[in-house]
C-alpha positions as CSV (number, residue, x, y, z in Angstrom):
1,M,0.2,-0.1,0.0
2,D,1.2,3.2,-1.0
3,T,2.1,5.1,2.7
4,T,1.8,8.5,0.6
5,T,-1.8,8.5,-0.6
6,Q,-3.6,11.1,1.9
7,P,-6.5,9.2,3.9
8,T,-9.9,10.2,3.1
9,F,-12.4,10.8,6.0
10,R,-16.5,9.8,6.2
11,D,-18.8,8.1,8.6
12,A,-19.3,4.9,8.9
13,T,-22.0,3.5,7.3
14,E,-24.4,-0.3,7.5
15,A,-22.6,-1.4,4.9
16,D,-19.1,-0.8,6.8
17,V,-19.7,-2.9,9.9
18,D,-17.9,-6.4,9.2
19,A,-15.0,-4.2,7.6
20,L,-15.0,-2.4,10.6
21,V,-15.0,-5.4,13.1
22,A,-12.4,-7.2,11.3
23,L,-10.1,-4.0,11.7
24,V,-10.6,-3.4,15.2
25,E,-9.8,-7.2,15.9
26,S,-6.5,-7.3,14.3
27,A,-5.6,-3.8,16.2
28,Y,-5.9,-5.4,18.9
29,R,-6.6,-9.1,19.7
30,G,-5.3,-12.5,18.3
31,E,-1.6,-13.0,16.7
32,A,-2.3,-10.8,14.1
33,S,-2.3,-7.4,16.3
34,R,0.9,-8.2,17.5
35,A,2.2,-6.8,14.0
36,G,1.3,-3.0,15.7
37,W,2.2,-1.9,18.5
38,T,-1.4,-1.1,20.5
39,T,-2.2,-5.0,21.0
40,E,-4.1,-6.1,24.2
41,A,-3.5,-10.2,22.9
42,D,-1.3,-10.3,26.5
43,I,-4.0,-8.8,28.7
44,L,-7.0,-9.6,26.9
45,E,-8.2,-12.8,24.4
46,G,-11.5,-13.6,22.9
47,Q,-13.3,-10.6,20.8
48,R,-12.9,-6.7,21.2
49,T,-16.3,-5.5,19.7
50,D,-18.8,-7.6,17.5
51,P,-21.6,-6.4,14.5
52,E,-23.9,-5.5,17.0
53,G,-21.8,-3.1,19.2
54,V,-20.3,-1.4,16.1
55,L,-23.9,-1.2,14.1
56,E,-25.2,1.0,17.6
57,V,-21.8,3.2,16.9
58,V,-22.9,3.7,13.3
59,K,-27.0,4.1,14.2
60,S,-26.1,6.6,17.2
61,P,-27.8,9.6,16.5
62,G,-25.4,11.9,18.9
63,G,-22.2,10.1,17.4
64,R,-20.4,8.9,14.4
65,L,-18.2,6.4,13.4
66,L,-15.5,8.1,11.6
67,T,-13.9,6.0,9.0
68,V,-10.4,6.6,7.3
69,E,-9.6,5.0,3.9
70,R,-6.8,5.2,2.0
71,D,-6.8,3.6,-1.6
72,G,-10.2,2.6,-1.3
73,M,-9.4,0.4,1.9
74,I,-10.9,1.0,5.4
75,V,-7.3,1.5,7.3
76,A,-8.4,3.1,10.6
77,C,-11.9,4.2,12.4
78,C,-12.7,6.0,15.7
79,Q,-15.9,7.1,17.7
80,I,-17.0,10.3,18.4
81,E,-20.1,11.1,20.8
82,H,-21.3,14.1,21.7
83,R,-21.9,14.2,25.5
84,G,-23.6,18.0,26.4
85,E,-19.9,19.6,27.1
86,H,-17.7,17.2,26.0
87,A,-17.5,14.6,23.4
88,Y,-16.1,11.1,23.8
89,F,-13.5,9.8,21.7
90,G,-13.8,5.7,21.4
91,M,-13.1,2.9,19.1
92,F,-9.7,3.7,17.8
93,A,-8.1,1.3,15.9
94,V,-5.3,1.9,12.7
95,S,-4.5,-1.2,10.6
96,P,-1.1,-2.8,12.4
97,A,0.5,-3.0,9.1
98,L,0.2,0.8,9.5
99,Q,1.0,1.7,12.9
100,G,3.7,3.9,13.6
101,A,4.0,5.7,10.3
102,G,1.7,8.8,11.7
103,L,-1.8,7.8,10.8
104,G,-3.1,7.8,14.4
105,K,-2.4,11.3,15.1
106,V,-4.1,12.5,12.0
107,V,-7.1,10.5,13.0
108,M,-6.8,11.9,16.3
109,A,-6.6,15.5,15.2
110,E,-9.4,15.4,12.7
111,A,-11.3,13.7,14.7
112,E,-11.2,16.3,17.9
113,R,-11.4,18.9,14.8
114,R,-14.9,17.7,14.2
115,A,-16.0,17.3,18.0
116,R,-14.7,21.1,18.4
117,E,-16.6,22.5,15.1
118,T,-19.8,20.1,15.0
119,W,-20.7,20.2,18.7
120,G,-18.8,23.2,20.1
121,V,-17.1,21.2,22.9
122,T,-14.4,22.4,24.8
123,E,-13.1,18.5,25.8
124,M,-12.3,15.4,24.5
125,H,-12.7,12.5,26.8
126,M,-11.7,8.6,26.5
127,T,-11.1,5.8,28.8
128,V,-8.3,3.7,28.5
129,I,-7.1,0.2,30.4
130,S,-4.9,1.7,32.8
131,V,-1.9,-1.2,32.8
132,R,-1.8,0.6,29.3
133,D,1.5,2.5,29.9
134,D,2.9,2.5,26.3
135,L,-0.8,3.8,25.1
136,I,-1.2,5.9,27.4
137,A,2.0,8.0,27.3
138,W,1.1,7.8,23.4
139,Y,-1.7,9.9,24.5
140,E,-0.2,12.3,27.1
141,R,2.0,13.1,23.9
142,R,-1.1,14.3,22.0
143,G,-2.4,16.3,24.8
144,Y,-4.7,13.9,27.2
145,R,-3.9,14.2,30.6
146,R,-4.7,11.1,33.6
147,T,-7.6,12.2,35.8
148,G,-6.8,9.1,38.3
149,K,-11.0,8.1,37.5
150,M,-11.3,4.9,37.1
151,T,-13.9,2.3,36.3
152,P,-14.3,-1.0,36.5
153,F,-13.8,-3.3,33.5
154,P,-16.8,-5.7,32.4
155,Y,-15.3,-8.9,34.0
156,G,-17.7,-11.5,33.0
157,D,-19.2,-10.1,29.7
158,E,-17.1,-11.6,27.5
159,R,-18.1,-9.2,24.5
160,F,-15.3,-7.0,25.8
161,G,-13.0,-10.1,25.9
162,I,-11.8,-12.2,28.1
163,P,-9.1,-10.9,31.0
164,R,-5.8,-12.5,31.3
165,R,-5.2,-10.7,34.7
166,A,-7.2,-9.7,37.5
167,D,-6.5,-6.1,38.1
168,L,-7.9,-4.0,34.7
169,Q,-10.0,-1.3,35.2
170,F,-10.2,1.8,32.6
171,E,-8.5,5.5,33.2
172,L,-10.4,8.2,32.0
173,L,-8.0,10.5,29.6
174,V,-9.2,14.2,29.1
175,K,-8.0,17.1,26.5
176,S,-8.5,20.3,25.9
177,L,-10.1,21.4,22.7
178,V,-9.8,25.2,23.3
């Protein structure tokens, strides 16, 4: 794939669901995810998402699933959702073959721009598994700050994966968009 081709951004449609599930799974779970640096394969097994979960985000009236294409292929995605004074950033995935080349920074900047311009929000929020130090450091370099506010991991709900350790929880990260 020509990495000099500029990515194009569009809102996901129902027709994209299977490709988006495959992208998210490839970025985070299983052996294929080890080609990139965002893998969760050492801390979680099983699925990261499913068609029903992706379709719910696609159809959500308060948000969008931003799809990123290069050379006609979906190579990245992220969810942005309007939540009052802030927006939520989630379901962020970049194809493992393209990780480390700057595409993630471009996608995140576009999501922040769209949230600010579309909804007039002043902050972006996200949650990250608190033991993902490398990923949290990457977000901190993009201007996000750790809040120390934790929410429990949904142990026992295999829709979110099968934990390989007992200390998983989500930490809220926040970035000012002004």
